[in-house]
C-alpha positions in Angstrom: 95.9 -39.2 -47.1 96.7 -35.1 -46.9 97.5 -33.6 -43.4 95.8 -30.7 -41.7 96.8 -28.5 -38.9 94.9 -27.8 -36.0 94.8 -24.4 -34.4 93.4 -23.6 -31.1 91.7 -20.4 -30.0 90.8 -17.0 -31.7 88.8 -18.6 -34.9 89.1 -15.0 -36.6 93.0 -14.7 -36.1 93.4 -18.5 -37.8 90.8 -18.2 -40.0 92.2 -14.9 -41.8 95.8 -16.6 -41.6 94.9 -19.8 -43.5 92.6 -17.9 -46.1 95.5 -15.8 -46.5 97.8 -18.8 -47.6 95.4 -20.2 -50.0 95.1 -19.5 -53.6 91.3 -19.6 -53.2 88.8 -17.9 -55.8 85.5 -17.6 -53.7 84.3 -18.7 -50.3 81.3 -20.5 -49.1 80.3 -21.4 -45.7 78.4 -24.0 -45.1 75.6 -23.5 -42.5 72.6 -24.9 -40.6 69.9 -22.4 -39.0 71.4 -23.3 -35.7 74.8 -22.4 -36.6 73.6 -19.3 -38.9 71.8 -17.7 -36.1 74.6 -18.3 -33.2 77.8 -19.0 -34.8 78.2 -17.0 -38.1 78.0 -13.9 -35.8 81.2 -14.6 -34.3 83.0 -14.6 -37.8 84.6 -11.5 -39.2 84.4 -12.5 -43.0 83.6 -10.0 -46.1 83.0 -11.9 -49.3 81.2 -14.9 -49.2 78.4 -17.2 -49.7 76.5 -18.8 -47.4 74.9 -22.2 -48.0 72.3 -23.1 -45.5 70.8 -26.4 -44.7 68.6 -27.9 -42.5 70.1 -29.4 -39.1 70.1 -32.7 -37.4 71.1 -36.1 -38.5 68.1 -36.8 -40.4 69.2 -34.7 -43.2 72.5 -36.0 -43.3 71.9 -37.6 -46.5 72.7 -37.4 -50.4 69.5 -35.4 -51.1 71.3 -32.8 -48.5 74.5 -33.3 -50.4 72.8 -32.7 -54.0 71.3 -29.2 -52.5 75.0 -28.2 -51.8 76.4 -29.6 -55.1 73.8 -27.5 -56.5 74.6 -24.0 -55.1 78.5 -24.6 -55.9 77.6 -25.0 -59.2 74.9 -22.2 -59.2 77.4 -19.9 -57.9 80.2 -21.3 -60.6 82.4 -22.5 -57.8 85.7 -23.5 -59.4 88.3 -26.2 -58.1 90.0 -23.4 -56.1 86.8 -22.3 -53.9 86.9 -22.7 -50.7 84.2 -24.6 -48.5 84.1 -23.4 -44.6 82.0 -25.9 -42.4 80.7 -24.2 -39.7 78.8 -26.6 -37.4 78.8 -30.1 -35.6 79.7 -33.4 -36.9 76.9 -33.4 -39.5 78.1 -30.2 -41.3 81.6 -31.2 -40.6 81.1 -35.0 -42.0 78.5 -34.0 -44.9 80.9 -30.5 -45.7 83.7 -32.2 -45.9 82.3 -35.0 -48.0 80.8 -32.5 -50.4 83.8 -30.9 -50.9 86.1 -33.6 -51.2 84.0 -35.0 -54.2 82.8 -31.7 -56.0 85.2 -31.1 -59.1 87.3 -33.9 -57.6 88.6 -31.7 -54.6 87.9 -28.4 -53.4 89.5 -26.8 -50.4 87.7 -27.0 -46.9 87.9 -26.1 -43.6 86.4 -27.3 -40.5 85.1 -24.8 -37.9 83.4 -27.4 -35.3 81.2 -25.9 -33.1 79.9 -28.8 -30.8 81.7 -30.5 -28.3 81.1 -33.6 -30.4 82.9 -32.3 -33.3 85.4 -30.4 -31.5 87.0 -33.9 -29.8 85.6 -36.3 -32.4 84.1 -35.6 -35.9 86.6 -32.7 -37.0 89.5 -35.0 -36.2 91.0 -37.8 -38.2 89.4 -37.4 -41.9 86.5 -39.5 -42.0 83.8 -37.9 -44.1 80.6 -39.1 -45.1 76.8 -39.5 -45.4 73.9 -41.8 -44.0 72.5 -44.2 -46.6 69.1 -45.9 -46.3 69.7 -44.9 -42.4 72.9 -46.5 -42.3 75.1 -44.1 -40.3 78.5 -43.1 -42.6 77.4 -45.7 -45.6 79.1 -43.0 -48.4 82.0 -41.4 -47.6 85.9 -40.9 -47.9 89.0 -40.4 -45.9 90.3 -37.0 -46.5 91.7 -34.3 -44.2 90.4 -30.5 -44.3 93.0 -27.7 -45.1 92.9 -26.6 -41.2 90.8 -27.7 -38.3 89.9 -24.4 -35.8 89.0 -25.3 -32.6 87.5 -22.1 -30.5 85.7 -22.8 -27.5 83.9 -19.6 -28.0 81.1 -22.0 -29.6 80.7 -24.3 -26.6 78.6 -21.1 -25.3 76.2 -21.1 -27.6 75.0 -25.1 -27.0 72.5 -26.5 -25.1 73.0 -29.0 -22.1 72.1 -31.9 -24.0 74.6 -31.1 -26.9 77.5 -30.6 -24.3 76.4 -34.1 -22.6 76.6 -35.8 -25.9 80.2 -34.7 -26.5 81.1 -35.6 -23.3 80.1 -39.5 -24.6 83.2 -39.5 -27.0 85.4 -38.0 -24.5 84.4 -40.7 -21.7 85.1 -43.1 -24.4 88.9 -41.7 -25.1 89.3 -42.1 -21.4 88.1 -45.8 -21.3 90.2 -47.0 -24.5 93.4 -45.3 -23.5 93.5 -42.9 -20.0 91.4 -43.8 -17.3 92.4 -40.5 -15.5 90.8 -38.7 -18.3 87.3 -40.8 -17.8 87.5 -40.1 -14.0 87.9 -36.1 -14.5 85.2 -35.8 -16.7 82.2 -34.1 -14.7 78.7 -34.6 -15.0 77.7 -30.6 -14.9 79.4 -27.9 -17.0 81.5 -27.4 -20.0 84.8 -29.6 -19.9 87.6 -27.5 -19.6 90.0 -26.8 -22.5 92.7 -28.9 -21.0 90.2 -31.6 -21.1 89.3 -31.1 -24.7 92.8 -30.7 -25.7 93.4 -34.1 -24.0 90.6 -36.0 -26.3 91.5 -34.4 -29.5 95.6 -35.7 -28.3 93.8 -39.1 -27.9 92.1 -39.2 -31.0 95.0 -37.9 -33.0 97.4 -40.7 -31.4 95.0 -43.3 -33.1 94.5 -41.4 -36.2 97.9 -40.8 -36.9 99.1 -44.3 -36.4 96.4 -45.6 -38.4 95.2 -43.3 -40.9 92.9 -45.6 -43.2 91.3 -47.7 -40.0 93.2 -50.9 -40.6 93.8 -52.2 -37.0 95.0 -49.9 -34.1 92.5 -47.0 -34.7 89.6 -49.5 -34.4 89.8 -49.2 -31.0 88.0 -46.0 -31.6 85.0 -47.8 -32.5 84.2 -49.1 -28.7 80.7 -48.2 -27.9 80.1 -47.6 -31.7 79.3 -51.2 -33.1 75.8 -50.8 -30.9 75.7 -47.5 -30.7 75.6 -46.8 -34.5 72.8 -49.4 -34.6 70.8 -47.8 -31.7 71.5 -44.2 -33.4 70.0 -45.9 -36.9 67.2 -47.5 -35.1 66.3 -44.4 -33.8 66.7 -42.7 -37.4 64.1 -45.6 -38.9 61.5 -44.2 -36.4 61.9 -40.6 -37.0 63.1 -40.6 -32.8 65.1 -37.4 -31.4 68.6 -39.3 -30.3 71.9 -37.7 -30.6 74.9 -39.6 -31.4 76.8 -38.9 -28.2 73.9 -40.1 -26.3 73.5 -43.3 -28.7 77.0 -44.0 -27.9 76.5 -43.6 -24.3 74.3 -46.6 -24.2 76.6 -48.5 -26.9 79.5 -48.2 -24.5 77.2 -49.9 -21.4 76.1 -52.8 -23.9 79.8 -53.4 -24.9 81.1 -53.1 -21.2 78.8 -55.8 -20.6 80.2 -58.0 -23.8 83.9 -57.1 -22.4 83.1 -58.9 -19.3 82.4 -62.3 -21.4 85.0 -61.7 -24.5 87.2 -59.3 -23.7 88.4 -59.9 -20.0 87.2 -57.2 -18.6 86.6 -57.5 -14.7 82.9 -57.6 -14.2 83.2 -55.1 -11.1 85.4 -52.6 -13.2 82.8 -52.9 -15.6 80.2 -51.8 -13.5 82.2 -48.9 -12.0 82.4 -47.4 -15.5 78.5 -48.4 -16.5 77.7 -46.8 -13.3 79.1 -43.5 -14.5 78.1 -43.7 -17.7 74.8 -43.8 -16.4 74.6 -40.8 -14.4 75.6 -39.0 -18.2 73.2 -41.0 -20.3 70.9 -43.0 -18.1 69.9 -46.7 -17.6 70.1 -48.5 -20.8 67.2 -50.8 -21.0 66.3 -53.1 -24.0 64.0 -55.7 -24.7 64.8 -59.1 -26.9 63.0 -56.9 -29.8 65.0 -53.8 -29.0 67.9 -56.2 -29.3 66.9 -57.8 -32.6 66.4 -54.3 -34.1 69.8 -53.2 -33.2 71.8 -56.6 -34.5 69.7 -56.0 -38.0 71.4 -52.7 -38.1 74.3 -53.5 -37.0 74.8 -56.3 -39.3 75.4 -54.0 -42.1 78.0 -52.2 -40.4 81.3 -51.4 -42.1 83.3 -53.5 -40.2 81.8 -56.8 -40.4 82.4 -59.7 -41.9 80.0 -63.0 -42.9 77.4 -63.5 -40.3 79.4 -62.3 -37.5 79.6 -58.7 -36.0 83.2 -57.1 -35.4 84.0 -55.5 -31.9 86.4 -53.4 -30.1 86.5 -54.2 -26.3 87.9 -53.2 -23.1 90.0 -56.1 -21.4 90.9 -53.6 -19.1 90.7 -49.6 -18.5 92.5 -47.8 -20.9 93.4 -51.1 -23.1 91.3 -52.6 -26.1 91.1 -55.6 -28.1 90.0 -55.1 -31.5 88.4 -57.3 -34.4 86.7 -60.0 -31.8 84.1 -61.3 -33.5 80.6 -62.4 -32.3 78.0 -64.6 -33.9 74.3 -62.5 -34.1 73.5 -65.8 -32.3 76.0 -65.3 -29.5 75.3 -62.0 -28.8 71.5 -62.8 -28.7 71.9 -65.6 -26.2 74.2 -63.6 -23.9 72.4 -60.2 -23.8 
């Protein structure tokens, strides 16, 4: 997998520097209606083509990819074209997948504009789209030419999206650095040092295990159930952000960690209390759990009739590849 560079700060300076060193023939800018309105005005670019797609996870699918590829073809994009992905995780994941697959690969740059994308989606080279309401079922491992993280874009976000991004930051603290977990505040935008620490933690796991074979699976904490909660919401057209689903997934998986990861129950309850402040209490019926497990059973990490979990054995430490049967989970939760 190719390496990429992360640039911090002045988006226009670094964007111009990167483009100046690329042998690119056309520039395309992928946006949705929100980033076109709030983020595009921050960019100082001249000759480029805008590709606009609808916002939201519901549009992260092959049909939207076809629209992106059709735009590239219509404008006669060559293999030396550059696609700049200006947006959150949906834009970054899908734009990267489209760039990596169009004519077997064109240049692309990620400019994450949400907190979630800055600390998670834009780091690590995972690209992809949802398929049949299953999260990220179709995708590739490929890194951008560059990722440019400029906190100026966080000023454009509603509070709910800031909270969604904090879910991944809280996860980074729980799996690697408890001080980081404890320092994330309920109110306000995290400071630049906190954002950089989350990126540092994500990069540590990614660089140690770029293709997600072992150590990187620690980053899946909260995601086996979290993705299932998100897929369930997608199938019902419910309004649920990725970070909100992961926050709830972490609470459920903390309970599993006390039973199968060796995590002390009192310690787990303390973490759950803090997560509850951010994402509300996670209540679920037996029917909810059955629906989540049905979705989770198609997760990429699973084998046979068992779900694969990354669970905490203590704050800052994770045990990966814990296999639980569907029957066990239903009986326990």
